[in-house]
N, C-alpha and C positions, 0 to 999 in steps of 0.2 A: 486234281489233274493227273494225267498219266505221264510217266517218264517217256512215253513215245511222242509226246507233244513237244513242240518247239515254239512257244508263244511269241518270243522275240523275233526269231527268224521268219516265222510265218506272217507275223504282223508287218514286217518290213516288205516281204514279197507282195502282200496284199496292197500295201500302200504304193509300191512301185508299179504294180499292174494297173492302178487307176491312172497312171501317167499324169500327175497333177502339174499345173503350170507353176514353176518354182520362182518366186521372187524373194528367195532367201539363200543364205550360204549353204553349201560351198559354191564358190563362184564358177566352177567348171560346168555346173548345170547339166548333170547326167553325162558328162564327158564332152558336151558340145563346145565348151570353151577351153578345151585342153589340147596340149600338143598331140597331133594325130598319131605319131609313132607310139607314144606311150599309151594312148587310148586303145589303139589296135592291139597292143600287147596285153594290157590289163583286161580289156573286154568290157562291153557295155553293161553286162549284167552286174558286175562288181560296182561299176560307177553309178548305176541306177540306185543302189542301196547305200551309197556313200552319202549319208544324210546327217541331219542334226536333230536336236531335241525339240522339234515342233510338236504341237499338241497331240496328234494321234500316235506319236512314237515314244511317249513317256520321257522322263528325264532322270538320268542316272543320279543326279544330285538329290532328288526327292522322288524316288520311284513309287508310282501308284498304279501303273497299268502293266504293259507287256514286259517291261524290265523287271518289275516286282514279281510278276508271275514266273519269269525265267529264274530269278534269284531264289524264289521259294522252291522251285523244282530242284535247283542245285543243292539247296540246304537239305532237302529230303534225300537226295542221292548220296551226299557226303556225310550224312548222319549229324548234321549241324543244326543248331537252333536258328541261326541266321547265316546267310551267305551274302557277301557284297562282291559285286563285279569290279574289277580294276582294269582300266585302260592305261595305267601308269606302270604296268608290269608288276612283278612280285616285289620289286624295289619299293614301289609306292605303297604296297600292302604292308611290307615289313616296317617301313617308316611310320605308317599309321599305327601298327601294333605298339611300337615302342612309345610313341608320343601319346597314345591313349592311356598309358599307365604311369608315365614318368613326367615330372616337372623339374624345374630348376633345383639343383642340389640333391635330388632324390636318387637313390641307388637302383641299378639294374644289374643282375648277375648274368654275364654273357661268356661264352667260350671265346678264347682269343682268336680262333679261326673263323670269326663271323664275316659275313659279307659286308662290303663297304657301306651298303644302305643302312645297316644297323648303326654304324659309327656316324653316318650323316645325321640320322635321327637323334643320336645322343648329342651332337653339336646343336641341332635345332632346338631340342628340348631343354638343354642345359643340365641333363642328367649326368651322374657319375658312374662310369662302368666299373663293376667289380669283376675282374677277369678270372676265369677258370682255365687252367692249362688243359688243352685237349690231350688225349692219350696219343703217344707217338709210336708209329710202327717203324722200328729201326731197320727192318729188312726191306720194306718198300720205300722208306724215306718219305712217308706221308703222315699227316695227322688225321686221327679219327674223331670220334665224338667225345663227350664227357661222361664220366661214370656217376652212378648213383651216390657213391661215397663222396665224390668231390662236390656234388650238389648239396648233400646233407651238411658237409663241413662249411660250405659257403653260407648256407642259411643259418647255421648255428652261430657263425661269426657276424652275420649281417641279417638278423631277423626282421629288420626294418626295410629290407629291399622291397621295391614295388613290383618286381617281376623277375622271372627266370626265363631266359631265352635259350632255346635248344635248337640245334641244327639236326633235323631228322627226316629222312636220311641225309648223310653228308653228300658232298659232291661226288664222292666215290661209291655211294650206295651203302654205306655202313650205318647201322641204326643202333642207338642206345636202348636201354631198358626204359622206354619213355613212360610206360604206365607207372613204374615205380617212381620215376622222377616226379610225375604229376602228383602221386600220393604224398611224397615228401613235401613238395611245395605247398600243396593244399592244406597240409597239417599246420602250416604257418599262415594260412589264408593268403598266400601269395600266388597270383596267376601265372600260368605257364604259357609262353608265347613260342610258337614253333615256326622256324624257317623250314617250310616243307616244299621249297622250290623244286626239289628233285624227287618228289614223291606223290604226284597227283594220282598215279596208277595204283599205288599200293593199297588204297582203300577197297579196290575192286577184285582182289585175289587173295585167297587164304594162304597161299604159299609165299607171300611177300610180307615184309614187316608190318606191324600195326600202324595204321594212320594216326594222325594227331587227334582226330575226332574219336576214333575207336579207343584211344588211350585216355580220353577225358581231358585233353588240353583245352585251354580257354580260348585261344586264338591261334589260327594257323594260316600263314600266307603261302599259297599253293600255286605254282606255275602250271597252268593248264597247257600253255603253249609249249613248254619244254618236252613233255612226254605224253600229253593228253590229246593232242590233235587240233588244238585251236591255233589261231594266228599269233605270230610273234608279238609280244608286248601285252597279251591278254592273260589275266590271272584272276584268282578269286581270294577272298579273305573269309575263312570260315570261323564261326564263333559258337561257343557253347557255355552254358552256365551263367552265373550272375555276378562273378567277381569283377567283371569289367562292364561298363555301361555301353549298351548298344548304341544309344543316342550319341555318346561321345565318339565312338568309333566312326559312325556315319558322318559326324561333323568334321572330324580330322581328315578322314578320307576325302571328303568334299574339298577341304582346304588345299589338299595336295593334288587335286585332280583338275585337269583342263575342263573348261566349260564347253569346249567343242569336242565332245566325246565321240569317238569313232564307232559308228554302228556296224562297220565291218568286223571290228574286233569283238564288239558285244555279241553280235550274231554268231560269231565263231565259237564263243564260249557256250552259247545256248545249244548248238548242235554237237559240240564236243561232249557236253554233259550227257546228252541223249545217247551218244555212241558208247560212252563209258558205262552208263547205267544199264543199257539194254544188252550190249555186246561185249562189255569190258572183259568179263572173265574168259570168254572164248578167245578174244584177241590176245589177251595177256598169256593164256595157255600157249598159243603159238609162239609168242615172243620169247617166253622163258625157254621153250623147247629149242628155238633157233639159237638163243644165247648160249645155252648149255652145249649145244653141238659145236659152236665156234670155240667155246672154252676148251672142250676136249681136244679139238684139232690143234689149237694153239699150243697146248701142253705136250703135243707130240713133236713139235718143231724144236730143233736144237737151239739152245741159248735163249729161249723165250719161256715165260711163265705167266699164266693167266690165273689170277686169284680165284679160289672157289670157297666152298663152305668151311675149309680148314681155317679161314680167317676168324671163325667163331671161337676158336680156342684162345684168342686173346681177350684180355679183360675188357677192352673198350668196345668190342664188337658183340653186341647181344643178338643181332640179326643182320642179314645183308640182302641186298637186291641183286639177284643173279643177272639181271638185264644190263647191269653196268660191268663192262669188261675192263678191268685194270690189268694191263699187260706190262709186266716188268721187262725192260729191255737192257738192263745194265750188263748182262753177260754177253751182249753183242759188242761191248766196248764202245757203245754210242750213248749219247744222252737221249732222253725222250724227245727233245726238240729236234735232234738230228734225224731221228726216225720219222717224226712228223713231216719234216721237209722232204725226206726221201720218198715217202708214200705219196706226197703231193706231186712231186716232180716225175716220178716213175710210173705211178698208177692212177693219178688224178683222184686219190683218196684223201678226204679231209676227216681228221679225227676230232673228237670233242675238245681235247686238250692234251698237252704234254707237260712234263716237268723234268727235273734232272734225271729221273730214273725210269719213268713210266710214260705210256700213252694210255688214254682213256677213250674207249669207244662205247657209245650207247646204242642199245638195240631196242627198237620200238615196233609197234604194229605196222609201221611204214616200211620195215625192212623185209627182205625175202632171201631165199637161199642164193639167189643170183649175186646180191651184194656180199653175202657172207663168203661165197666162193672166191670172189675177187680179192677180198681181204686176206683170206688164207693163202691164196696163190702169191700175193705180194709178200707176205711175211715169210713164206717158204723161200722165195727168191732172195730176200734180204738175208736170211739166215745162211743160205748157201754162199752168198757173196762174202759174208763175214766169217766163213768157216775157219780160214787160216789166220784171221786177223784179230779175233776178239781178245781183248784184255779186260777181264771182268772189272767193272766199276764197283768199288765198294761203296755202298750207300751210307755215306757219312751224313747223318741227319743234321742239317745245318740250322734247323729252326732254333734261334737263340732264345735266351730267357726274355720274358716280357719286360720291356723297359719300365723304369720307374715313371709313374704319372705325376709330374710336378705341378701341373695346372689342370683344371677341368678342360676337356676338349673344346668346349664353347669359349671359355676365356682365352685359351691359346689361339683359337682360330681368329678371334676378333682383336687380338693384342697388337701393339706396335711391333713391327717385324723388320727384318733385314735379310739380305742374301749373303751367305758366306760360302767359301769354297768347300766342296764335298769333303775333301781330305782334312779340312780344318774344323769340321763340325762336331767332332766328338765332344760330349759333355754339354753341348748346347740343348736348348728346349725347342723341339721342332714345332712348326706352326702349320704344317700341311700334311696331307695323307700320302703315304707311299704304300703300294700294294702290288702283289703279283696277280695279274688278271688275264685270263680266267685263273682261278675262280673269284678273285677280288678279296683275298684275305690280306688284312693290313700287316705291313712290316712295322710301320710307324703310324701313330695317330697323333693329331695335334695335342701338345701338352706333355709328351714323353721326352725323357732325356736320351739323347742320341748316344748309342754305345758302339764300341769298336766292332763287336760281333755282328751287330745289325748292318753296319756299313759293309762288312765283309760279305754278309749274306746278299746284299743288294748287288755287289760287284760280281759275285759268283753266278747269280742268276743272269745278269746282263752279259757276262762273258760267254755263256752257252746259248745266248740268243733268246732267252725267255722274256716275256713281256712284263717288265716292271713299269708301273704307271703311277701317276699322281702328282709328281712335283711340277711346279711352274716351269722349271728349266728341264725340258725333255731330255737333254743330253747329260743330265746329272753332274754337270760341272759345279753347280751351286745348289744349296738347299735353303729354304726359307725358315728362319728361326726367330725366336723371340728376341727383340732388340735388348741389348744390355746397356745400361747407363753407367758409364765409368765414373768412379769417384774423382772429384777435382783435386789435383795435386797442388 
């Protein structure tokens, strides 16, 4: 088959054009049974292909027809041996990777700044996480990836680990020396799992970091929807080599996936793959050029700094993705969250995320000079407004030490628990997740001993308005901890 073909999308269109009489779900029946206002906005074309796994349309849980053809084309495009489509987002694909290699009590080596889906999978599987500290950028106040040295040390200490998980590239577009990490892990016959949520495009351009498949990784969960042009919640899971069983991956992915799979999402993956395979390089050329232009203009604005290739001078950054614009705003005397709110209220601009010291903007083939000019105009105005006011914020990296894991995450999650006041929780074992989202990096995972530094980190993030999430008590007055049984006096 040719990369110009879209077997899944074309098959859906052919089926819809037959206009069959539908005595099956979904109950809206091509939109006829739906709220008219929503139907008018969404459009009859979309609703006509909002279908389910009837015979002619194949079945994601056991693909043999048009879905299999679409997945085979995706595997070819991404340099994989097998590609699985996910309608559970990259979170579902990440959980599949972890659960495919780990069982109860088995070890998996992971960076501390993993997405919450990794920790969810560790709870589900009963695995034990062996954490690696990510490298810290003290100037920007963010964490990067893990180094080859740290991976080698972790495997030397834990050669019985069932997998090494790497975030590549990170949320901020920073890449590790993934090829070397794969070589180290494979020397122990340990598979490498890659959270490639923010790297679908890197496979299609030589000026971007190596993709997971190019680096020889075993599994990679890749968000096509984030940067590749498919619909939100649609992702792929790429696979290479024979260290992991493809049948087990398919089985676990099926366990985690709805049986009512969305054909709108699946079709969008099919057409996004075609776009990347046929036009990806040209589109990414334009994207990189636009991003570099914005970067240059931002760096001409007083009190602002947009990170460039000088980031590669640090040990943790082997390569970087220039389409991610990390804009340091600390010299404005404002937090990243303050700037995010200002841009929203003054210019109707929404950024990807903010933290204590930065905002992050992503540039994709969907952006043009028009949007770029609006961003530059807004940042110039903000800088002018702050000209006589800024008191530079010193980036004090508050990422505290990783707490001691007293119980496995699974045991802690299912243990007998109680709520205690936030300020009285130090020293107790937490039974819930707490994270800053986005990007979903845990501050606490179930089973860790609560420390004073971590409590301070939570308070600091909340005080500046950053989204700390996870606990049962949204107001953070209480935390859920393992219940302590007092001795009888």
